C-alpha positions in Angstrom: -48.5 7.8 -48.8 -50.1 6.0 -45.9 -53.1 3.8 -46.3 -55.4 6.6 -45.1 -53.9 9.0 -47.5 -54.5 6.6 -50.4 -58.1 6.0 -49.3 -58.7 9.8 -49.1 -57.3 10.2 -52.6 -59.5 7.4 -53.9 -62.6 8.8 -52.2 -61.8 12.3 -53.5 -61.8 11.0 -57.1 -65.0 9.0 -56.6 -67.1 11.3 -54.3 -65.8 14.9 -54.6 -67.7 15.5 -57.8 -70.9 14.3 -56.2 -70.5 16.4 -53.0 -69.4 19.5 -55.0 -72.5 19.2 -57.3 -74.8 19.3 -54.2 -72.9 22.1 -52.6 -72.9 24.2 -55.8 -76.7 23.6 -56.0 -77.2 24.8 -52.4 -74.8 27.8 -52.5 -75.5 28.8 -56.1 -73.2 28.9 -59.1 -72.0 32.4 -58.1 -70.5 30.9 -55.0 -68.6 28.1 -56.6 -65.4 28.9 -54.7 -67.3 28.6 -51.4 -68.6 25.2 -52.5 -65.1 24.1 -53.3 -63.7 25.5 -50.0 -66.4 23.6 -48.1 -65.6 20.4 -50.0 -61.9 20.8 -49.1 -62.7 21.4 -45.5 -64.8 18.2 -45.3 -61.9 16.2 -46.8 -59.4 17.9 -44.5 -61.5 17.0 -41.5 -61.7 13.4 -42.7 -57.9 13.2 -43.1 -57.2 14.6 -39.6 -60.0 12.6 -37.9 -59.1 9.3 -39.5 -55.4 9.7 -38.8 -56.2 10.3 -35.2 -59.1 7.8 -34.6 -59.0 5.4 -37.6 -61.2 5.0 -40.6 -64.9 4.8 -39.8 -67.0 1.8 -40.8 -68.8 3.9 -43.5 -66.2 6.4 -44.8 -68.4 7.6 -47.6 -71.3 8.2 -45.2 -68.9 10.0 -42.8 -67.7 12.3 -45.6 -71.3 13.2 -46.7 -72.4 13.9 -43.1 -69.3 16.1 -42.6 -70.0 18.0 -45.9 -73.6 18.6 -44.9 -72.6 19.8 -41.4 -69.9 22.1 -43.0 -72.6 23.5 -45.4 -74.9 24.3 -42.5 -72.1 26.0 -40.6 -71.2 28.1 -43.6 -74.8 29.1 -44.3 -75.2 30.2 -40.6 -72.1 32.2 -40.8 -72.6 33.8 -44.2 -76.4 34.2 -44.6 -76.3 37.9 -43.8 -73.4 38.5 -46.2 -74.3 36.6 -49.3 -77.1 35.2 -51.4 -77.4 31.4 -51.9 -79.4 29.5 -54.5 -82.4 31.8 -55.1 -85.1 29.2 -55.0 -83.7 27.8 -51.7 -82.9 31.1 -50.0 -86.0 31.1 -47.8 -85.6 27.6 -46.4 -81.8 28.0 -46.0 -82.1 31.2 -44.0 -84.6 29.7 -41.5 -83.2 27.7 -38.6 -86.5 25.7 -38.7 -85.8 24.4 -42.2 -82.1 24.7 -42.7 -81.0 21.2 -41.8 -84.0 19.5 -43.5 -83.3 21.4 -46.7 -79.6 20.4 -46.7 -80.6 16.7 -46.0 -83.0 16.8 -48.9 -80.5 18.3 -51.3 -78.0 15.6 -50.4 -80.4 12.7 -51.3 -79.2 10.4 -54.1 -81.8 11.5 -56.7 -81.1 15.2 -56.0 -77.3 14.6 -56.4 -77.8 13.0 -59.8 -79.9 16.0 -60.9 -77.1 18.3 -59.6 -74.4 16.3 -61.5 -76.5 16.8 -64.6 -76.7 20.5 -64.0 -73.0 20.5 -63.5 -72.4 18.8 -66.9 -74.4 21.5 -68.8 -72.8 24.3 -66.7 -69.2 23.2 -67.3 -69.9 22.6 -71.1 -71.5 25.9 -71.7 -71.2 27.0 -75.4 -69.6 30.3 -74.4 -66.6 28.6 -72.8 -63.6 27.9 -75.0 -62.7 24.2 -75.3 -59.2 24.7 -73.9 -60.8 26.1 -70.8 -63.6 23.5 -70.6 -61.4 20.5 -70.3 -59.6 21.6 -67.1 -63.0 22.5 -65.5 -64.5 19.2 -66.6 -61.5 17.4 -65.0 -61.8 19.2 -61.7 -65.6 19.7 -61.3 -67.0 16.7 -63.1 -64.2 14.1 -62.6 -62.7 15.1 -59.2 -59.1 15.6 -60.5 -56.8 17.7 -58.3 -54.9 20.7 -59.7 -51.6 18.7 -59.7 -53.4 15.8 -61.5 -54.8 18.1 -64.1 -51.4 19.7 -64.7 -49.9 16.2 -65.2 -52.7 15.1 -67.5 -52.6 18.2 -69.7 -48.8 18.8 -69.5 -49.3 22.3 -68.1 -47.7 24.1 -65.2 -49.8 24.1 -62.1 -49.9 27.9 -62.1 -51.3 27.8 -65.7 -54.0 25.4 -64.6 -54.9 27.5 -61.6 -55.2 30.6 -63.8 -57.4 28.8 -66.4 -59.7 27.4 -63.8 -60.1 30.8 -62.1 -60.9 32.6 -65.3 -63.3 29.9 -66.5 -65.1 29.8 -63.2 -65.5 33.6 -63.2 -67.1 33.2 -66.6 -69.3 30.3 -65.5 -70.7 32.3 -62.6 -72.7 34.3 -65.2 -74.7 31.2 -66.3 -77.5 29.5 -64.5 -76.7 26.2 -62.7 -79.7 24.5 -64.3 -80.6 21.9 -66.9 -81.7 23.9 -69.9 -85.3 24.5 -70.7 -86.9 22.1 -73.3 -86.6 24.5 -76.2 -82.9 25.2 -75.4 -82.0 21.6 -74.6 -81.0 20.3 -78.1 -78.5 23.1 -78.7 -77.0 22.8 -75.2 -76.8 19.0 -75.6 -74.9 19.4 -78.9 -72.3 21.5 -77.0 -72.1 18.9 -74.2 -71.7 16.0 -76.7 -68.8 17.8 -78.5 -67.1 18.8 -75.2 -67.3 15.3 -73.8 -66.0 13.8 -77.0 -63.1 16.2 -77.1 -62.5 15.1 -73.4 -62.5 11.5 -74.5 -60.0 12.2 -77.3 -57.7 13.9 -74.8 -57.2 10.4 -73.4 -57.5 8.3 -76.6 -55.0 10.4 -78.5 -52.9 11.4 -75.5 -50.0 13.7 -76.4 -47.7 12.3 -73.7 -44.9 10.6 -75.5 -44.4 8.3 -72.5 -48.0 7.3 -72.3 -49.9 7.5 -75.7 -53.2 6.7 -74.0 -54.7 8.1 -70.8 -57.4 5.5 -70.0 -58.7 7.5 -67.0 -59.9 10.3 -69.3 -61.6 7.8 -71.6 -63.4 6.0 -68.6 -64.5 9.3 -67.1 -65.8 10.6 -70.4 -67.7 7.3 -70.9 -69.2 7.6 -67.4 -70.4 11.2 -68.0 -72.1 10.2 -71.3 -73.7 7.2 -69.6 -75.2 9.6 -67.1 -76.9 11.4 -70.0 -77.9 8.1 -71.7 -79.7 6.9 -68.5 -82.1 9.9 -68.7 -84.6 9.3 -71.5 -86.0 12.8 -71.1 -82.5 14.2 -71.9 -80.8 11.8 -74.2 -81.4 12.0 -78.0 -80.1 10.0 -80.9 -76.7 11.7 -80.8 -76.3 10.9 -77.1 -76.9 7.2 -77.8 -74.6 7.3 -80.8 -71.8 9.1 -78.9 -72.0 6.5 -76.2 -71.8 3.8 -78.9 -68.8 5.5 -80.5 -66.9 5.8 -77.3 -67.5 2.1 -76.6 -66.3 1.1 -80.1 -63.1 3.1 -79.5 -62.4 2.0 -76.0 -62.9 -1.6 -77.1 -59.8 -1.3 -79.2 -57.7 0.5 -76.7 -55.6 -2.4 -75.4 -54.5 -3.2 -79.0 -53.4 0.4 -79.8 -50.0 0.2 -78.2 -47.5 -2.7 -78.1 -45.4 -4.0 -75.2 -42.8 -1.2 -75.9 -45.5 1.5 -75.7 -45.5 2.2 -79.4 -48.6 3.0 -81.3 -50.0 0.1 -83.5 -51.8 0.8 -86.8 -55.3 -0.6 -87.1 -54.2 -3.1 -89.8 -51.6 -4.5 -87.4 -53.6 -4.7 -84.3 -54.3 -8.0 -82.6 -58.1 -8.1 -82.8 -58.2 -10.8 -80.2 -57.4 -8.0 -77.7 -60.4 -6.0 -78.8 -62.9 -6.0 -75.9 -66.0 -7.9 -77.1 -68.2 -6.6 -74.2 -67.6 -3.0 -75.2 -68.3 -3.8 -78.8 -71.5 -5.6 -77.9 -72.5 -2.6 -75.7 -71.7 -0.2 -78.6 -73.8 -2.2 -81.1 -76.7 -2.3 -78.7 -76.8 1.5 -78.2 -76.1 2.2 -81.9 -79.1 0.0 -82.8 -81.2 2.0 -80.2 -80.0 5.2 -81.9 -81.1 3.9 -85.3 -84.6 2.7 -84.5 -85.9 4.5 -81.4 -85.3 8.2 -82.1 -87.2 10.4 -84.5 -84.6 13.2 -84.6 -82.1 13.6 -87.4 -78.9 11.6 -87.6 -75.9 13.7 -86.7 -72.1 13.6 -86.6 -71.7 11.1 -83.9 -74.2 8.7 -85.5 -72.2 8.4 -88.7 -68.9 8.3 -86.8 -70.3 5.4 -84.8 -71.5 3.7 -88.0 -67.9 4.0 -89.4 -66.4 2.6 -86.1 -68.8 -0.3 -86.2 -67.6 -1.3 -89.7 -64.1 -1.5 -88.4 -65.1 -3.5 -85.4 -67.2 -5.9 -87.5 -64.2 -7.0 -89.6 -62.6 -10.2 -88.3 -59.4 -9.2 -90.1 -58.4 -5.9 -91.6 -58.8 -7.2 -95.2 -62.5 -7.8 -94.6 -63.2 -4.2 -93.7 -66.2 -2.9 -95.7 -64.4 0.1 -97.2 -67.1 1.1 -99.6 -69.7 1.3 -96.8 -67.3 3.5 -94.9 -66.8 5.8 -97.9 -70.6 6.2 -98.0 -70.9 6.9 -94.3 -68.2 9.6 -94.7 -70.3 11.2 -97.5 -73.1 11.6 -94.9 -70.6 12.8 -92.2 -69.0 15.4 -94.5 -72.4 16.7 -95.6 -73.2 17.5 -91.9 -69.8 18.7 -90.6 -68.0 20.0 -93.8 -64.9 18.9 -91.9 -61.7 18.7 -93.9 -60.5 16.0 -91.4 -63.4 13.9 -92.4 -62.5 14.4 -96.0 -58.9 13.2 -95.3 -60.2 10.1 -93.5 -62.6 9.4 -96.4 -59.7 9.6 -98.8 -57.9 6.8 -97.0 -61.1 4.7 -97.1 -61.4 5.4 -100.8 -57.8 4.2 -101.3 -58.5 0.9 -99.5 -61.7 0.6 -101.4 -59.6 0.5 -104.6 -59.5 4.1 -105.9 -56.1 5.4 -104.8 -55.9 8.0 -107.6 -59.2 9.7 -106.7 -58.1 9.6 -103.0 -54.8 11.4 -103.8 -56.7 14.0 -105.9 -59.1 14.6 -103.0 -56.3 15.2 -100.5 -54.3 17.5 -102.9 -57.4 19.8 -103.1 -57.2 20.1 -99.3 -53.6 21.4 -99.4 -55.1 24.8 -100.1 -57.6 24.6 -97.2 -57.0 27.4 -94.8 -58.0 25.2 -91.8 -55.2 22.8 -92.6 -52.4 25.3 -93.6 -50.3 24.6 -90.5 -51.3 20.9 -90.2 -49.1 17.9 -91.1 -52.2 15.7 -91.7 -52.7 16.3 -95.5 -49.0 15.7 -96.1 -48.8 12.6 -93.9 -52.0 11.3 -95.7 -50.4 11.8 -99.1 -47.3 9.9 -97.9 -49.6 7.0 -96.9 -51.6 7.1 -100.2 -48.5 7.2 -102.4 -47.1 4.3 -100.5 -50.4 2.5 -101.1 -49.9 3.3 -104.8 -46.4 2.0 -104.7 -44.7 5.3 -105.4 -41.7 5.1 -103.0 -40.1 8.3 -103.9 -43.2 10.5 -103.3 -44.2 8.5 -100.3 -40.9 9.0 -98.5 -40.7 12.7 -99.6 -44.1 13.5 -98.2 -43.3 11.6 -95.0 -40.2 13.8 -94.4 -42.2 16.9 -95.1 -45.0 15.8 -92.8 -42.5 15.2 -90.0 -41.2 18.7 -90.3 -44.7 20.2 -90.1 -45.9 18.6 -86.8 -47.1 15.6 -85.0 -45.5 13.5 -82.2 -42.5 11.3 -82.4 -44.8 8.2 -82.1 -47.0 9.4 -84.9 -43.9 9.8 -87.2 -42.7 6.4 -86.3 -46.1 4.9 -87.0 -46.3 6.8 -90.3 -42.9 5.6 -91.4 -43.6 2.0 -90.4 -46.9 2.0 -92.3 -45.3 3.5 -95.4 -42.5 0.9 -95.5 -45.0 -1.9 -94.9 -47.2 -0.7 -97.8 -44.2 -0.3 -100.1 -43.0 -3.8 -99.2 -46.4 -5.2 -100.0 -46.5 -3.5 -103.4 -43.1 -4.9 -104.3 -43.7 -8.4 -103.1 -44.4 -11.0 -105.9 -47.9 -11.7 -104.5 -48.9 -8.0 -104.5 
């Protein structure tokens, strides 16, 4: 790639989502493809012009001016054939007000509002999660189709088909921030969608990568956009932002120099980012004291993450507090995964037998029938108990059921380390 190609790629990741949000607002959600085509034309003109004449002094300003001019040309050519944003139709169809309307809609405050609209639109509750994430990557984060395909390990054609089907579905929904009475439910969906997006990066399924930091950073930025709007953000928004910061603080310690996953008890805590932890603590405190609404899932997950980050060494972790927070979390979510995680906390709090019994009950849970997690957890708990035969047997069974190669390696290493600790004279 030339220097100009590299610059265009960088600007696309940074600015395409902002320009697209403004264009979608102007053209209307029903014309999302037209907004995308106009965006591509603007970047195409930039590439051709800059190769021929050099990069302008203000490349971002040049792109925005070109996008606005492209939008004006499109509206002039299409106004007799299609409807644009209903509340802007009158001013867009008049030559007297067309340019001033476009200029107004591309002002910074308007673009921020449009990006907010785009978040709620992409995370609509009627859209399946597997379809939300490609749309979030493209429309909210500025990923190209090849980049989405690489990130999600999908063929480009599959990505194109998912994006097309999802956008056709999204056209049915308003490109608006929900009304006050609908905002809490819509915000719940947005929180869940963005957290799943964050997890796509934090628990990356690429065996060569393990972590995709770009996903985590983009998800964090999107939640920050919500946090910065007091009229939108609630306790769960603040808690989710805290939770993501607690997680991303530990990201550099989660893999070693050979790109292998590192268990939390083996991580070098000097690598944990203190700035992210401080940021997380600040926003979690705000969530605790400044919001009258109920505590939800992300609040208790953040409280659990905070306890892990508080411990200077693994042995100082407040496991009993974590067990109690899981009680609250389970009462809200009824999640069997939360029960599994609580069982591990119970074992480290000193009650391995109760932990094993709790996980064994989950073996009959329909949601976990095809999952390797209960079996892998039992392997861990039996190793914690010192039962080598059962620990290794469950580990073999778990590896057959699922999980990545790195997860199996991590599980085996943890089991052998726990068994070695049990058999040592000081254990």
